[in-house]
N, C-alpha and C positions, 0 to 999 in steps of 0.2 A: 479713860476709865470709864467703863461704862453705867448704863443706870438702871437700878433697880426699877419696876414700872409693875402698879397692878392696877388696871384695866376692866375699865364693869361692862360688859355685854346685856345690856336689859333685853334684846330680841324684839320680841312684837309683847310686850308688858307692859302694863301703867296705864294708864292715863297722862293728858298732859298734868291735871292736879297733881294724880299721886307721883308724876314726873320730880314735879318741884317739890312737893313736903319729901322727896326720900333723896337728890338731890343737895335740901336744904338741910338735912339730918343728917349726909354724910360731911357737908362742909362746915358745919357745927363742930362738931369732932373736929374735924383735918383743922381746924382753923385756932380748937382749945390748947389742942396738944398735942398736934404736928400730928407727921407722920416716917420718922425716923428715915429722912431725906432720901423716900419716896418719892417717885411720879404718880401721882393719883390721876387715872383718866375715868369718864363716863359716860359710856357708848347708850347715847339715847336713842331714839327714832326722829324721825327727818321732826317729824310734829311738836319734839320739844326742844329742842337745837337753841335756838332763841332764847328762852325762855331760862330754862336751866344755866346759860350763860350767864344771864343776868341775877341770878342768884347763888351763884357761886363765886367764892375769891381764885379766878382764874390765874394768877401769880401759884398757886398752890397748888387747883384742881384745875386738866384740860379737858376740853368738850371733846367725844365723838363722833362723827358718824358711824351707822354701821354698814354703808354701803353711798356708793356713788354713780352716777350714770356711767355708758363708756363713751357718750358724744359730750361735745362742750355744750352744745345750743340747739334747738331745734325743733324741728315735729314730732317730737318724741312723746307722747300724753303718758304723763306720772311720772318720768323720772327726774330725779332732781341730779342737780350739772352738781361738780366739783366745786365750782365759783360758786355759786349757792351755797353747798355748806360751808365754806369759807364766809362765803355776807355773815351768816350765823355770831362768827366767833368763832366757831368751833376749830381745833385746830388735830384734829387726827383724823382719818379715815381708816376702818376694818375691812380687809380687801379679802377678797378670796375664800369666804368662811369655808366651812364643808359643807354648812345647808344651803351656802349661795351656790355652791357649785351643782349639789344635792338636786334640788327643787327647783332653781332657773337656769339652769344649764350651762353655767360660768364656764368657760373656757380659759386654757391662757394666753390663747389671741384676745379676746375681751379681759381679761386681768390685765395683758399689757397695755391696752388702749387705756385702762385705769388710772393706772401706775403712772403713766405718763401725766394725765390732766391732774392726776391728786399731786403729784413734783411741782408741775406747774403752777398748781397753785395755792404753792408755801404748805399744803400739808403733811405730817407725815405721817403715812401707809405704817399700820399693823398688820400685818402681813399674813394672812394663815394656810397652814399646810401639818398634812396630815393623813396616816394612814387607813383604811376600814380593817374590819375583823380579817376578813378573808384573807387580806395581805399581810398582815401581823403572823395571824396563825401557818400562813407560809413560809414565816421569815422573809421576809421581802419588803418591810418595812426603809428599812435605810436606804434602797433602790430607790423605790417608790418616792418617795419624803423629796431625795435629792434629783431626782428628775423633775420635780414641781419646779423647785425652786431654778432648775436649768432652764426650765420652760420660760422663767419667767424675771424675779428677779434677780439672775445672776447676766439679765443681757445687759443690766444699767451698766456703765459704767460707776469704778470706784465712789467718787464723790457722792452720786445720787444715791448707790447704797446703800453709803454710809448716812444715809438721813433717815432710813427706815428700822423697822422694828420689827421681828420675826416673832410670831407664834404656833408652837407645835400644837397642834391639841387632835391626839389618839382618837378619832370617830368614834371608836368603838367603847373611849369611854368619855364622851358626850350627852350627856342627864341621860345616863344609866346605872347613875350609881358605882358603878367602877372604877375604878382607880390604876393609870399605869404604878405601876412599883417606885418608889424611887432610883430604884437601879433602875430599871426600865425605862425613865424621863429624864435619867441622866447620859447613860448609854445614847439617847436619840438626841439630849439639844448637845453632845458631844459629837456626835458622827455631823450634824448641821454646821455645826464651829468650826470644824477640822474641814469639811466644805467649802464653808466661806473664803476661810485662807488658804486652801489650795487657788481659791480662780481668783479673790485680791488683794491676797497676802495678811498675813499674821497680826500687821497694826489693826488692820478693819475687824477683823473676827474677833478682836480681845475686846473693843468697844462697840460692835455689836449686841444689843439687849436681846436678848430668847427667850420668851415668855411659854409657859405651861398653861395650856388651855383646855383640860379633859378633869373635870368632876373635882374640881379643887376649891376648899373647904374648908372651916375653922380649924377641923379635927386633921385635915395633912395637909395643912399651908406649912406648918416648922419646917415639918419633914423635906417636905418637896424644896421648898427654898433655901436651906440647907446644901441641897449640891451645887458647887463649884460652875457648871456650867447653865443655871437653870435663875434666870435673874428677875422671877417674879414671874406674875399667871393673866391668862384671859380669863374672865372670870362671869358663869354665867350665870346659876340661880343664884348661887350665893351673893351674888352684888344687887338682889331684889331686895332686901332686907339689910338694911344701913348698922345693925350691930353685926352679923355676918359679915359684912365687908370690912370693916375696920376691923373687926378680927383676924383679918385675911393680911391687910394692908398692916397692919401691928406686928404679923409674925416673924417679921426680918427684925 
């Protein structure tokens, strides 16, 4: 049975002190009221990881980095390796986010290196895929997204693929206030699941959590999560307010 997951992606937001307070606020509500069997993940800046781990109940809340280096170690000034992430107590790594691809030139080749290192260090990748507006308008979104998977995670063996979480993020809906309709979200999530089944078999597909990552908020979370192939969300702006994030968690 695949897991329901709500993961926050704080991006380049919050100071260390602000981040710890945000994590404490989420932790307090989850600890008191539970999370309806939802796996809750906080994707923090590198600087926050160890402190956030110290301030949440890690049996209830997972902590994630937003990236990791494509190299294990060495003369790579400013990089943070998967082993370093692991040493903080974090359990997850967000990989392939559209902002990393667009702003920092991350290619499938680079992402394959990061995937390997993440898995070697027993971290769970939250692997992002999704199409820009021009691809959506041309009606080529399925081919585009499945090709992203074929170039990367579909090169894993079935055992390793079974360790990842997929996040579908329509790029045209990130931070724009636009959201894919429930029909659009379900259609793409089903296409992804069908492609996983074709590659690895139906059992693997049935057990893979596929998150929606495009402007999910407290107002639309219930409707989006009601789709049979939407297993939760990778939440951006709405994860920066504890009240909003908790409402999304409780949308199940």
